[in-house]
N, C-alpha and C positions, 0 to 999 in steps of 0.2 A: 146648177149648183146655186146660182143667185136666187132662183125661184124658191128653192128649199130654204135658204137663209131668210128670205123675206117672209115666208110662211111661218117659220119658227119665231120670228120677231113680230108677228102679227101685222105685217105691212102688206100692201097690195102687191100680190105676186102675179096676177093675171096678165099684165102687159109683158112680163118676162116670158110667159108661156106663148105669146104670139110670136116672139122672136124665135123661140125654140121650135115652134111648129113650122114656121116658114123655112128655117134653116134645115130641119130634119127632112121635110118632105122633098125639098129640092136636092139635098144630098142623097137621099134614098133613090131618087130618080136617076141621078148621075151614076150611082153604084150599079143599079140594075142595068142601065144602058151599057155601061162598060162591060159588065158580066156577059150580057147578051152578045156584044160584039167580039169578045175574045174567047168565048166558050166553044168547046167541041160539040159535035152532034149528040153525044151521050147526055149532055146536060142542057141542051138548047131548050127543051120544053120547060124545065124548071125556071130558067132565066127569062124566058118569054113571059111566063105567067107572072113572075116577080116584077118584070118591067111594066106589064099592064096594070098590076095592082099599084105600083108606085105612081103611075100617071094619075090614078084616081085619088091618091093621097094628097096631091096638090090642089084638089078640088074639095075634098071632104073637110068639113068644119071650117069652111071659108077658103076661098081661092088664095093663091099666093099674093095676088094683087090686093085683095081685101086685107090680108094680114099685114102687108106693107103699109096700107093706109092706117090701120090701127096702130102700128108701130110709130109711124110719123106723127100722128095726132096725140096718142096717149103716152107713149114712152118718151119721144123727143120733144113733144110740146109744139110741134109745127102747126101753123094755121091750115085750115081746110083749103 
């Protein structure tokens, strides 16, 4: 929501997207892991595939560690 507000106000919204990417990729991985652990055999293949894809999402477009570095430096203004 803040990224959209910043975009409409013509402010820099890219740092907000780093926060969103880090949060979503790890949340998605947790959801898929939970689904895989509680699902029955009829849905196991779907959750297994979703879990494997979710693992890749923490790597795609910058690993979670890189995203945290971007957040620390650009959003919070912390030194390197």
